[in-house]
C-alpha positions in Angstrom: 41.7 174.6 -14.7 41.6 174.4 -10.9 43.9 171.3 -11.0 46.3 173.0 -13.3 46.4 176.1 -11.1 47.2 174.0 -8.1 50.0 172.3 -9.9 51.5 175.7 -10.9 51.1 176.9 -7.3 52.9 173.9 -5.9 55.6 173.9 -8.6 56.4 177.6 -8.8 54.7 179.7 -6.0 55.3 177.3 -3.1 58.9 176.5 -4.3 59.7 180.3 -4.6 58.6 181.0 -1.0 60.3 177.9 0.3 63.7 178.9 -1.2 63.3 182.6 -0.2 61.7 182.1 3.2 64.8 183.2 5.1 65.1 186.4 3.2 61.4 187.2 3.4 61.4 186.5 7.2 64.4 188.7 7.7 62.7 191.6 5.9 59.5 191.1 7.9 61.4 191.1 11.2 63.4 194.2 10.1 60.3 196.0 8.9 57.8 195.1 11.6 59.6 193.6 14.6 62.6 195.9 15.0 60.4 198.8 16.1 59.3 196.9 19.1 62.5 197.8 20.9 61.4 201.4 20.9 58.0 200.8 22.5 59.2 201.7 26.0 60.0 205.2 25.0 57.0 205.8 22.8 53.6 207.2 23.5 51.9 204.0 22.3 52.8 200.5 23.1 52.2 197.0 21.7 50.0 196.7 18.5 48.9 200.3 18.8 52.5 201.5 18.5 53.0 199.2 15.5 49.9 200.7 13.8 51.0 204.3 14.3 54.5 203.4 13.1 53.3 201.8 9.9 50.8 204.7 9.4 53.6 207.3 9.6 55.7 205.2 7.3 52.9 205.0 4.6 52.2 208.7 4.9 55.9 209.4 4.3 55.9 207.0 1.3 52.9 208.8 -0.2 54.1 212.3 0.4 57.9 212.0 -0.3 59.0 211.7 -3.9 62.4 210.4 -3.0 61.0 207.6 -0.7 58.4 206.7 -3.4 61.2 206.3 -6.0 63.3 204.1 -3.7 60.3 201.9 -2.9 59.4 201.6 -6.5 62.9 200.5 -7.3 62.7 197.9 -4.5 59.5 196.5 -5.9 61.0 196.4 -9.4 63.9 194.4 -8.1 61.5 192.0 -6.3 59.6 191.6 -9.6 62.8 190.8 -11.4 63.6 188.3 -8.7 60.2 186.6 -9.4 60.9 186.6 -13.1 64.4 185.1 -12.8 63.1 182.3 -10.6 60.2 181.4 -12.9 62.2 181.6 -16.1 65.1 179.6 -14.6 62.7 177.0 -13.3 61.2 176.5 -16.8 64.6 175.7 -18.2 65.0 172.8 -15.9 64.1 169.3 -17.1 62.0 168.7 -13.9 59.6 171.5 -15.0 59.3 170.5 -18.7 55.8 169.1 -18.1 54.6 172.7 -17.7 54.9 173.2 -21.4 51.7 171.2 -21.8 50.1 174.6 -21.1 50.9 175.5 -24.7 47.8 173.4 -25.7 45.6 175.9 -23.9 44.1 179.0 -25.5 46.5 182.0 -25.1 44.0 184.1 -23.1 43.4 181.3 -20.5 47.1 180.6 -20.2 47.9 184.3 -19.7 45.2 184.6 -17.0 46.7 181.6 -15.2 50.2 183.2 -15.4 48.8 186.5 -14.1 47.4 184.6 -11.1 50.8 182.9 -10.5 52.6 186.3 -10.6 50.0 187.9 -8.2 50.6 185.0 -5.7 54.4 185.6 -6.0 53.7 189.3 -5.3 51.3 188.6 -2.4 53.4 190.2 0.4 53.6 193.5 -1.5 49.9 193.2 -2.6 48.8 192.9 1.0 50.9 195.9 2.1 49.6 197.9 -0.9 46.0 197.5 0.4 47.2 199.2 3.6 48.7 202.0 1.5 45.5 202.4 -0.5 43.5 202.6 2.8 45.7 205.4 4.1 45.6 207.2 0.8 41.8 207.1 0.8 41.7 208.3 4.4 44.0 211.2 3.7 42.2 212.1 0.5 45.2 211.2 -1.8 43.1 209.0 -4.1 45.4 209.4 -7.2 48.5 208.5 -5.2 46.9 205.4 -3.8 45.7 204.3 -7.3 49.1 205.0 -8.7 50.7 202.6 -6.2 48.1 199.9 -7.1 48.5 200.5 -10.8 52.3 200.3 -10.6 52.1 197.0 -8.8 49.7 195.5 -11.3 51.8 196.9 -14.2 54.8 194.9 -12.8 52.7 191.8 -12.5 51.3 192.1 -16.0 54.8 192.7 -17.4 56.2 189.5 -15.8 53.2 187.5 -17.0 53.9 188.7 -20.5 57.5 187.5 -20.2 56.3 184.1 -19.0 53.8 183.8 -21.8 56.5 184.6 -24.4 58.9 182.0 -22.9 56.2 179.4 -22.8 55.4 179.8 -26.5 59.1 180.0 -27.5 61.1 177.7 -25.2 64.8 178.2 -25.4 64.6 181.8 -26.6 65.4 184.8 -24.5 62.6 187.1 -23.4 62.3 190.2 -25.7 62.4 193.7 -24.3 58.8 194.6 -25.0 59.4 198.2 -24.0 62.0 198.5 -26.6 59.5 198.0 -29.4 57.7 201.2 -28.3 60.7 203.4 -28.1 61.5 205.6 -31.1 63.7 204.9 -34.1 64.3 206.6 -37.4 62.1 205.6 -40.4 64.1 203.5 -42.8 67.1 203.0 -40.6 68.3 200.1 -38.4 67.5 200.8 -34.7 71.1 200.4 -33.8 70.7 201.7 -30.3 68.5 198.7 -29.4 71.5 196.4 -29.5 73.2 198.3 -26.8 70.1 198.5 -24.5 69.6 194.8 -24.8 73.3 194.2 -24.1 73.1 196.4 -21.0 70.0 194.6 -19.7 71.0 191.1 -20.5 74.8 191.0 -20.2 75.6 193.9 -17.9 72.4 193.8 -15.8 73.8 194.3 -12.4 76.3 196.9 -13.5 73.5 198.8 -15.2 71.2 198.5 -12.2 73.9 199.5 -9.7 74.9 202.6 -11.8 71.2 203.7 -12.0 70.6 203.2 -8.3 73.7 205.1 -7.4 73.1 207.9 -9.8 69.4 208.4 -9.0 70.0 207.8 -5.2 72.7 210.5 -5.1 70.4 212.9 -7.0 67.5 212.3 -4.5 69.6 212.5 -1.4 71.4 215.7 -2.5 68.2 217.4 -3.4 67.1 217.2 0.2 69.7 219.9 1.0 67.9 222.4 -1.3 65.4 224.9 0.2 63.8 228.1 -0.9 65.9 230.0 1.7 69.2 228.4 0.8 69.0 227.5 -2.8 72.5 226.5 -4.1 72.8 223.8 -6.7 76.6 223.6 -6.9 77.0 220.7 -4.5 74.1 219.0 -6.2 75.7 219.4 -9.6 79.0 217.9 -8.4 77.4 214.9 -6.7 75.3 214.4 -9.8 78.5 214.5 -11.9 80.0 211.8 -9.7 77.0 209.5 -10.2 76.9 210.3 -13.9 80.6 209.5 -14.6 80.0 206.1 -13.2 78.4 205.5 -16.7 82.0 205.7 -18.1 82.6 202.0 -17.3 79.4 201.1 -19.1 80.2 203.2 -22.1 83.7 201.6 -22.4 82.0 198.1 -22.3 79.6 199.3 -25.0 82.5 200.2 -27.3 84.5 197.0 -26.6 81.4 194.9 -27.3 80.6 197.0 -30.4 84.1 196.3 -31.9 83.7 192.6 -31.3 80.1 192.0 -32.5 78.7 194.9 -34.4 81.4 195.7 -37.0 78.8 195.0 -39.8 77.2 198.3 -39.0 80.2 200.2 -40.5 79.5 198.7 -43.9 75.8 199.5 -44.0 74.6 202.4 -46.3 73.8 204.7 -43.4 74.7 208.4 -43.4 77.1 209.8 -40.8 74.3 212.1 -39.5 72.0 209.1 -38.9 74.8 207.2 -37.1 75.2 210.2 -34.8 71.5 210.3 -34.2 71.5 206.6 -33.3 74.1 207.2 -30.6 72.1 210.2 -29.5 69.0 208.1 -29.0 71.0 205.5 -27.1 72.3 207.8 -24.5 69.0 209.7 -24.3 67.3 206.4 -23.5 70.0 205.5 -21.1 69.3 208.6 -19.0 65.5 207.9 -18.7 65.8 207.0 -15.0 67.5 210.3 -14.3 65.0 212.2 -16.4 62.1 210.7 -14.4 63.9 211.5 -11.1 64.4 215.1 -12.1 60.9 215.4 -13.5 59.5 214.3 -10.1 61.5 217.1 -8.3 60.6 220.2 -10.4 59.5 222.9 -9.9 60.2 222.3 -6.2 62.8 221.9 -4.8 64.6 222.1 -8.1 64.0 224.9 -10.6 63.3 224.2 -14.3 66.5 225.8 -15.6 68.8 224.0 -13.2 67.1 220.7 -14.0 67.6 221.3 -17.8 71.3 222.2 -17.2 71.9 219.1 -15.2 70.1 216.9 -17.7 71.9 218.2 -20.8 75.3 218.4 -19.1 75.0 214.7 -18.3 73.8 213.9 -21.8 76.6 215.9 -23.4 79.3 214.2 -21.4 78.0 210.7 -22.2 78.0 211.6 -25.9 81.5 213.1 -25.6 82.9 210.0 -23.9 81.4 207.9 -26.7 83.0 210.1 -29.3 86.4 210.0 -27.6 86.5 206.2 -27.8 86.5 206.5 -31.6 89.6 208.7 -31.4 92.0 205.9 -30.3 92.0 202.4 -28.8 92.3 203.5 -25.1 92.9 201.0 -22.3 90.6 201.1 -19.3 93.2 203.0 -17.2 93.7 205.6 -19.9 90.0 206.1 -20.4 89.3 206.5 -16.7 92.0 209.2 -16.6 90.1 211.0 -19.3 86.9 210.6 -17.3 88.6 212.2 -14.3 89.8 215.1 -16.4 86.3 215.8 -17.7 85.0 215.7 -14.1 87.6 218.4 -13.1 86.3 220.4 -16.0 82.8 220.1 -14.7 84.0 221.1 -11.3 85.5 224.3 -12.5 82.4 225.1 -14.6 80.1 224.5 -11.7 82.1 226.6 -9.2 82.4 229.5 -11.7 78.7 229.4 -12.6 79.4 228.5 -16.3 77.6 225.2 -16.4 75.2 226.4 -19.1 78.1 227.5 -21.4 79.8 224.1 -20.7 76.7 222.3 -21.9 76.8 224.1 -25.3 80.5 223.4 -25.6 80.4 219.7 -24.8 77.4 219.0 -27.1 79.2 220.8 -29.9 82.5 219.0 -29.2 80.8 215.6 -29.1 79.2 216.1 -32.5 82.3 217.6 -34.1 84.6 214.9 -32.8 82.3 212.1 -33.9 82.0 213.4 -37.4 85.8 213.9 -37.7 87.0 210.5 -36.3 84.3 208.0 -36.9 85.4 206.7 -40.3 89.1 207.1 -39.4 89.0 204.7 -36.6 90.2 201.3 -37.9 92.9 200.2 -35.4 90.8 197.8 -33.4 89.8 198.1 -29.8 92.2 197.4 -26.9 90.7 195.6 -23.8 
């Protein structure tokens, strides 16, 4: 096993660090070396200054929800970078010898893959030990354990992807999380097709939209305080981030018309079809739901969080229903999106966002039931 582990380390781990040495070195200098320029004006100098700087940074990470979410996203992207490298390498002829690992028992092979992923995650693991130390010193035990648990969850998830690919070469990695998400008994989990399409075919668009939407939400919430609590600007900025989903919804419909036409002929009731789209856009908003949940009851109140969440959910459903009305071009659809944003603007400024939520949810359901079976003109791209 030791010889096999060394082969994997040389083939995958060492090659990963060799190819990404420049990027990792740049991040290290930016994160640890750039602060050296400020030493002359600081109370501490040299290594002592670096220690106090990193200590303050870790305390900020553990105490700030917005910074914690941004760091978690950065680690998630790094884990995805590890996975892409390993899975791409396994598809190359030079690495075909690694499939001899299929002769091993599954538990031993999985343990070896976990070891490989931990080595790929070594820079973050080392820094997480410092985070754990500060958390224990400050008495924030649960926060420190949450950081360590999140990192190991990312590593185990990647190891499961490697295990699946090793056992089924040539097949794409399944979305394990999608198996645990809800679906209606006795019906086809139609929404899963769209989630898989977003993650596999529109990955960077999907990630960019989510980072933009959640980032705007986190940054705008910093302007709220108990003395000056006004959510109007927050609602407008959240609307801007949310309507970025319009491009993704349009791509969903274009892809649906090209590849999922069989669904129209299935014996599924209209209500169940509506519920499937409802599940799709509810799952699509999970990052925003998590972000809002981390920020209530302070600085955001429960009622305002619910209005923000359901207004966004309603507008996504309404945009989806509108695309069954007629074969809009991209330019026409974006004009509709802009018009709906102006409607949101007037509702926010007049304090009628709650009533708008009720109206758009009702309009989305009514429009869908009226036009779904009438749409047969094909989709214009």
